[in-house]
C-alpha positions, -999 to 999 in steps of 0.1 A, spaced: 250 137 24 272 147 56 287 113 56 303 117 22 311 154 24 331 148 61 350 120 45 356 137 13 374 165 38 395 138 48 414 133 17 445 142 14 462 158 -21 497 150 -30 510 166 -63 533 147 -86 527 110 -70 536 83 -78 557 98 -104 575 131 -100 566 158 -123 538 138 -138 511 164 -132 492 138 -114 473 149 -79 470 116 -57 442 116 -33 455 97 -6 427 78 16 444 65 46 434 94 69 401 81 68 414 48 79 434 70 111 402 76 122 380 47 135 347 68 133 356 78 98 364 42 88 332 32 102 314 58 86 332 46 53 322 8 55 287 19 69 283 41 37 292 13 13 270 -10 32 240 9 32 244 12 -6 252 -25 -11 223 -36 8 196 -10 -3 204 -10 -38 229 -32 -51 215 -68 -36 179 -59 -43 188 -57 -77 204 -91 -82 182 -120 -91 196 -141 -61 196 -113 -37 230 -118 -25 266 -113 -30 286 -146 -32 320 -129 -33 337 -94 -27 366 -91 -50 395 -67 -39 420 -54 -60 457 -54 -51 467 -36 -28 440 -8 -16 409 -26 -25 425 -54 4 419 -28 29 379 -23 23 372 -57 4 375 -82 37 353 -59 58 323 -57 31 328 -94 26 322 -107 64 294 -79 67 276 -94 33 286 -131 45 304 -135 15 341 -147 4 369 -125 -2 390 -132 -35 419 -111 -43 432 -102 -74 470 -96 -73 498 -85 -97 513 -117 -114 532 -138 -97 520 -130 -62 494 -158 -58 502 -194 -55 487 -223 -74 469 -226 -107 457 -188 -116 440 -172 -144 455 -137 -160 442 -106 -173 464 -77 -189 460 -44 -187 467 -10 -195 478 14 -169 483 52 -169 504 76 -148 503 112 -163 511 108 -200 531 74 -197 513 42 -205 523 4 -197 511 -28 -198 506 -49 -162 489 -84 -157 465 -93 -126 458 -127 -113 430 -146 -96 434 -181 -79 417 -204 -106 393 -220 -76 381 -188 -62 353 -181 -79 324 -205 -91 304 -205 -120 272 -181 -110 286 -166 -84 275 -129 -80 307 -105 -76 310 -70 -60 349 -59 -74 364 -32 -50 391 -7 -50 400 26 -37 397 46 -70 388 43 -108 409 61 -133 409 48 -164 396 16 -156 421 -8 -168 430 -24 -135 392 -30 -125 382 -41 -161 410 -67 -160 394 -76 -123 363 -83 -140 373 -104 -169 392 -128 -148 359 -128 -127 341 -138 -160 365 -163 -170 357 -182 -138 318 -177 -145 310 -152 -120 284 -125 -127 296 -89 -115 268 -69 -100 291 -37 -95 322 -21 -92 325 -1 -59 353 26 -58 355 53 -27 370 76 -57 360 79 -92 381 103 -116 349 109 -138 367 130 -165 387 101 -171 355 82 -178 368 49 -169 333 34 -156 328 35 -192 352 5 -199 330 -15 -173 306 -43 -178 284 -37 -147 277 -7 -131 299 14 -111 293 31 -77 317 59 -63 311 74 -29 331 106 -43 335 116 -80 363 140 -87 354 161 -122 384 177 -130 
């Protein structure tokens, strides 16, 4: 696919980010969003996938909620939600959302360092039986996406798919998730 290859070429790499001497090679998605045509190409690519593949496979033939993960998922999820005629629901780090919230703990990895973090979703954000797409920029070990899926499940939602720009497939994060995964770019090493 020409659109995927052109978008992949726009990704910038940054060594040892966000932690110095970690060995992490960070893939930066922001050059795509500095080019309006590239950003539209990305959204159009995801919409085509969702409308042609994901939605037809769901029993309800629709997406009720698009969940975006803090913070880069917030760039894509509201746009996709508007185009799908769905609600947008943010998942944020603990303490960042007002009102009653549900919480899920996950393990995060930066290089060889692991630590625990918590995600929250407002308790009234999803109704039982609603169909959900969970969106983020990248899946690595899968901990944060899994936590978002757990939050949706706590509220009775049904995750149809997890959607990412980039998947670090060698870390096998998609194997931790409870629904299919679609990643536009797969990095194998």
